[in-house]
Backbone as CSV, one residue per row, in Angstrom:
resi,resn,N_x,N_y,N_z,CA_x,CA_y,CA_z,C_x,C_y,C_z
1,UNK,-72.642,-59.300,34.583,-72.924,-58.704,35.803,-73.666,-59.512,36.971
2,UNK,-74.734,-59.987,36.704,-75.285,-60.630,37.468,-74.332,-61.807,38.134
3,UNK,-73.727,-62.334,37.109,-72.808,-63.500,37.829,-71.706,-62.903,38.706
4,UNK,-71.273,-61.467,38.452,-70.456,-60.808,39.113,-70.944,-60.560,40.623
5,UNK,-71.943,-60.394,40.433,-72.672,-59.804,41.639,-72.849,-61.313,42.484
6,UNK,-73.519,-62.390,41.780,-73.726,-63.349,42.642,-72.014,-63.854,43.218
7,UNK,-71.276,-64.005,42.549,-69.923,-64.502,42.995,-69.071,-63.598,44.213
8,UNK,-69.424,-61.913,44.123,-69.006,-61.187,45.016,-69.428,-61.675,46.402
9,UNK,-70.523,-62.094,46.976,-70.683,-62.374,48.062,-69.961,-63.827,48.580
10,UNK,-69.424,-64.576,47.460,-68.902,-65.654,48.122,-67.531,-65.706,48.856
11,UNK,-67.312,-66.345,49.785,-66.185,-66.259,50.493,-65.529,-67.824,50.613
12,UNK,-64.125,-67.868,50.243,-63.262,-69.148,50.093,-62.217,-69.152,51.127
13,UNK,-62.416,-70.322,51.920,-61.356,-70.298,52.994,-60.112,-70.738,52.472
14,UNK,-59.052,-70.194,53.132,-57.810,-70.561,52.638,-57.209,-71.837,53.492
15,UNK,-57.775,-72.222,54.019,-57.721,-73.423,54.881,-58.147,-74.728,54.343
16,UNK,-59.367,-74.510,54.072,-60.301,-75.396,53.556,-59.647,-76.664,52.417
17,UNK,-59.733,-77.682,52.494,-59.323,-78.504,51.550,-59.707,-78.289,50.021
18,UNK,-58.998,-78.144,48.696,-59.341,-78.099,47.477,-60.306,-79.446,47.199
19,UNK,-60.244,-80.474,47.389,-60.692,-81.221,47.120,-60.979,-82.192,48.503
20,UNK,-62.376,-82.904,48.599,-62.394,-83.547,49.682,-61.783,-84.613,49.735
21,UNK,-61.292,-84.930,50.954,-60.522,-86.398,51.026,-58.912,-85.763,50.788
22,UNK,-58.635,-84.823,50.498,-57.239,-84.221,50.335,-56.533,-83.211,51.275
23,UNK,-55.470,-83.068,51.727,-54.623,-82.320,52.559,-54.381,-80.792,51.998
24,UNK,-54.100,-80.788,50.796,-53.940,-79.956,49.954,-55.178,-78.373,50.274
25,UNK,-54.477,-77.380,50.742,-55.492,-76.427,50.515,-55.116,-75.052,49.848
26,UNK,-55.729,-73.971,49.511,-55.668,-72.831,48.610,-54.228,-72.002,49.356
27,UNK,-54.061,-72.160,50.271,-53.001,-71.420,50.990,-51.577,-72.220,50.748
28,UNK,-51.725,-73.370,50.464,-50.423,-74.461,50.209,-50.062,-73.784,48.648
29,UNK,-51.251,-73.993,47.752,-50.903,-73.814,46.364,-50.623,-72.559,45.906
30,UNK,-50.780,-71.421,46.967,-50.639,-70.046,46.371,-48.930,-69.463,47.164
31,UNK,-48.636,-70.227,48.059,-47.681,-70.185,48.758,-46.640,-71.139,48.368
32,UNK,-46.630,-71.611,47.509,-45.750,-72.956,46.956,-44.550,-72.347,46.556
33,UNK,-43.335,-72.573,46.933,-41.901,-72.139,46.625,-41.767,-72.947,45.158
34,UNK,-42.394,-73.969,44.476,-42.222,-74.572,43.304,-43.185,-73.620,42.210
35,UNK,-44.113,-72.885,42.727,-44.720,-71.892,41.684,-44.108,-70.665,41.334
36,UNK,-44.136,-70.520,40.213,-43.152,-69.224,39.343,-43.843,-68.162,39.808
37,UNK,-42.838,-67.132,40.498,-43.441,-65.860,40.879,-44.308,-65.260,39.509
38,UNK,-45.340,-64.383,39.558,-45.916,-63.918,38.912,-45.422,-62.757,37.830
39,UNK,-44.472,-61.896,38.827,-43.795,-61.194,37.980,-42.329,-61.726,37.503
40,UNK,-41.883,-62.576,37.637,-40.666,-62.939,37.255,-40.214,-62.823,35.928
41,UNK,-41.248,-63.122,34.926,-41.209,-63.013,33.572,-40.846,-61.333,33.159
42,UNK,-41.649,-60.717,33.393,-41.725,-59.286,33.683,-40.378,-58.657,34.130
43,UNK,-39.745,-59.008,34.978,-38.638,-58.646,35.514,-37.454,-58.976,34.435
44,UNK,-37.339,-59.996,34.233,-36.296,-60.599,33.496,-36.431,-59.778,32.219
45,UNK,-37.558,-59.716,31.797,-37.841,-58.788,30.201,-37.263,-57.377,30.459
46,UNK,-37.510,-56.802,31.565,-36.957,-55.676,31.875,-35.440,-55.092,32.184
47,UNK,-35.257,-56.532,32.823,-33.483,-56.378,32.994,-32.757,-56.637,31.825
48,UNK,-33.369,-57.499,30.594,-32.817,-57.774,29.341,-32.627,-56.472,28.711
49,UNK,-33.632,-55.652,28.839,-34.049,-54.368,28.136,-32.886,-53.541,28.631
50,UNK,-32.717,-53.220,29.795,-31.743,-52.426,30.592,-30.468,-52.791,30.217
51,UNK,-30.055,-54.214,30.153,-28.623,-54.573,29.712,-28.433,-54.031,28.246
52,UNK,-29.384,-54.136,27.666,-29.181,-53.882,26.103,-28.856,-52.655,25.859
53,UNK,-29.679,-51.724,26.670,-29.358,-50.572,26.435,-28.174,-49.987,27.168
54,UNK,-27.823,-50.635,28.075,-26.341,-50.259,28.705,-25.219,-50.878,27.741
55,UNK,-25.528,-51.775,27.036,-24.551,-52.328,26.173,-24.433,-51.511,24.829
56,UNK,-25.499,-50.678,24.730,-25.185,-49.887,23.251,-24.561,-48.681,23.401
57,UNK,-24.189,-48.333,24.595,-23.320,-47.552,25.051,-21.825,-47.493,24.834
58,UNK,-21.604,-48.853,24.454,-20.171,-49.354,24.250,-19.995,-49.346,22.797
59,UNK,-18.777,-49.758,22.167,-18.276,-49.677,21.137,-18.861,-51.263,20.551
60,UNK,-19.094,-51.561,19.351,-19.606,-52.742,18.928,-18.419,-53.990,19.463
61,UNK,-17.465,-53.634,19.253,-16.340,-54.527,19.603,-16.554,-54.783,21.143
62,UNK,-16.453,-53.668,21.813,-16.612,-53.767,23.559,-18.011,-54.808,23.808
63,UNK,-18.768,-54.468,23.215,-20.348,-54.835,23.692,-20.326,-56.215,23.040
64,UNK,-19.692,-56.628,21.963,-19.489,-57.959,21.629,-18.666,-59.076,22.497
65,UNK,-17.542,-58.457,23.198,-16.573,-58.911,23.990,-17.462,-59.255,25.450
66,UNK,-18.081,-58.255,25.869,-18.933,-58.243,26.987,-20.007,-59.464,26.694
67,UNK,-20.620,-59.575,25.840,-21.797,-60.449,25.769,-21.151,-61.749,25.539
68,UNK,-20.217,-61.918,24.852,-19.530,-63.336,24.626,-18.711,-63.797,26.113
69,UNK,-18.194,-63.218,26.952,-17.713,-63.263,27.840,-18.753,-63.650,29.309
70,UNK,-19.796,-63.012,29.524,-20.679,-63.070,30.220,-22.029,-64.061,29.509
71,UNK,-21.934,-64.680,28.512,-22.908,-65.277,27.868,-24.183,-64.436,27.951
72,UNK,-24.177,-63.410,27.576,-25.233,-62.625,27.151,-25.959,-62.933,26.046
73,UNK,-27.419,-63.103,25.935,-28.150,-63.254,24.904,-28.293,-64.768,24.731
74,UNK,-28.114,-65.562,23.280,-28.290,-66.793,23.002,-27.217,-67.770,23.369
75,UNK,-25.855,-67.168,23.612,-24.647,-67.861,23.438,-24.422,-68.207,25.094
76,UNK,-23.730,-69.283,24.982,-23.052,-69.687,26.494,-21.676,-68.462,26.577
77,UNK,-21.311,-68.575,28.028,-20.247,-67.807,28.493,-19.104,-68.362,27.835
78,UNK,-17.980,-67.354,27.073,-16.663,-68.001,26.781,-15.402,-67.403,27.559
79,UNK,-14.485,-67.924,27.249,-13.252,-67.604,28.101,-12.511,-66.648,27.177
80,UNK,-11.541,-65.966,27.962,-10.769,-64.729,27.001,-10.172,-65.340,25.927
81,UNK,-9.622,-66.498,25.991,-9.004,-67.361,24.980,-9.870,-67.480,23.558
82,UNK,-10.800,-68.088,23.697,-12.069,-68.236,22.930,-12.616,-67.066,22.375
83,UNK,-12.835,-66.035,23.110,-12.860,-64.738,22.366,-11.833,-64.224,21.413
84,UNK,-10.806,-64.576,21.746,-9.640,-64.020,21.148,-9.666,-65.017,19.984
85,UNK,-9.687,-66.101,19.732,-9.868,-66.890,18.650,-10.777,-66.144,17.662
86,UNK,-12.246,-66.027,18.055,-13.126,-65.593,17.501,-13.107,-64.281,16.741
87,UNK,-12.016,-63.430,17.386,-11.814,-61.975,16.772,-10.210,-61.725,16.312
88,UNK,-9.694,-63.071,16.312,-8.490,-63.075,15.930,-7.458,-61.881,16.976
89,UNK,-7.660,-61.922,18.357,-6.771,-61.438,19.183,-6.280,-61.933,20.028
90,UNK,-5.169,-61.534,20.812,-4.551,-62.188,21.983,-5.514,-61.923,23.208
91,UNK,-5.553,-63.188,24.058,-6.135,-62.871,25.379,-6.138,-61.995,25.942
92,UNK,-4.674,-61.652,26.222,-4.671,-60.368,26.813,-5.182,-59.046,26.218
93,UNK,-5.260,-59.039,25.092,-5.821,-57.783,24.238,-7.612,-57.973,24.481
94,UNK,-7.989,-59.157,24.647,-9.732,-59.350,24.841,-9.947,-58.960,26.197
95,UNK,-9.006,-59.280,27.389,-9.036,-58.722,28.552,-8.952,-57.476,28.818
96,UNK,-8.151,-56.676,28.027,-8.175,-55.296,27.855,-9.504,-54.632,27.489
97,UNK,-9.907,-55.153,26.504,-11.129,-54.846,26.148,-12.302,-54.678,27.065
98,UNK,-12.557,-55.931,27.558,-13.371,-56.301,28.452,-13.176,-55.339,29.825
99,UNK,-12.209,-55.148,30.136,-11.636,-54.144,31.497,-12.241,-52.707,31.221
100,UNK,-12.027,-52.364,29.671,-12.096,-50.952,29.301,-13.768,-50.876,29.484
101,UNK,-14.430,-51.769,28.601,-15.890,-51.973,28.808,-16.486,-51.629,30.236
102,UNK,-15.946,-52.464,30.898,-16.749,-52.576,32.186,-16.592,-51.109,33.007
103,UNK,-15.318,-50.635,32.805,-15.265,-49.306,33.649,-16.184,-48.283,32.837
104,UNK,-16.626,-48.221,31.621,-17.507,-47.327,30.976,-18.833,-47.608,31.699
105,UNK,-19.406,-48.888,31.773,-20.394,-49.208,32.198,-20.830,-48.885,33.529
106,UNK,-19.672,-48.818,34.555,-19.772,-48.495,35.775,-19.657,-47.056,36.023
107,UNK,-19.177,-46.248,34.889,-19.686,-44.925,35.327,-20.823,-44.310,34.438
108,UNK,-21.166,-44.959,33.624,-22.588,-44.881,33.029,-23.696,-44.576,33.779
109,UNK,-24.521,-43.641,33.396,-25.578,-43.433,34.269,-26.665,-44.718,34.376
110,UNK,-26.542,-45.621,33.195,-27.292,-46.752,33.433,-27.244,-47.961,34.412
111,UNK,-25.932,-47.828,35.073,-25.354,-48.485,36.123,-26.355,-48.399,37.039
112,UNK,-26.907,-47.227,37.426,-27.590,-47.129,38.597,-28.964,-48.033,38.317
113,UNK,-29.376,-47.812,37.190,-30.607,-48.877,36.701,-30.327,-50.245,36.984
114,UNK,-29.244,-50.828,36.675,-28.851,-51.899,36.554,-29.152,-52.663,38.070
115,UNK,-28.413,-51.317,39.032,-28.109,-51.810,40.343,-29.091,-52.212,41.004
116,UNK,-30.142,-51.461,40.698,-31.620,-51.631,41.128,-32.181,-53.204,41.125
117,UNK,-31.830,-53.655,40.170,-32.086,-55.126,39.783,-31.543,-56.124,40.940
118,UNK,-30.265,-55.805,41.754,-29.467,-56.383,42.652,-30.305,-56.658,44.071
119,UNK,-31.262,-55.874,44.296,-31.892,-55.946,45.404,-31.799,-54.751,46.211
């Protein structure tokens, strides 16, 4: 408590150099475009959770096709032909499954939550 009270009266200038003889100040460090945003990880985790919830409203095959096509999860995105080979389906059938899944997701109430991440 004593240390907190002692530090409470201190003021630090944003324009003062961090170290003597340097041009970098606290404002430069806090405003750096290279610094990761503090809430970026939380936003990404929240977005992933909402995507998974939305995909749970689809049939297992529809969810798998969407995940593979868009590279959701740990896998890179795949073409319709590659997905077709995986499931022993034609490229056209995979396209139809993907389109049906997207229509379901657009009409789903979860799409409103996902749209909020777009800005």
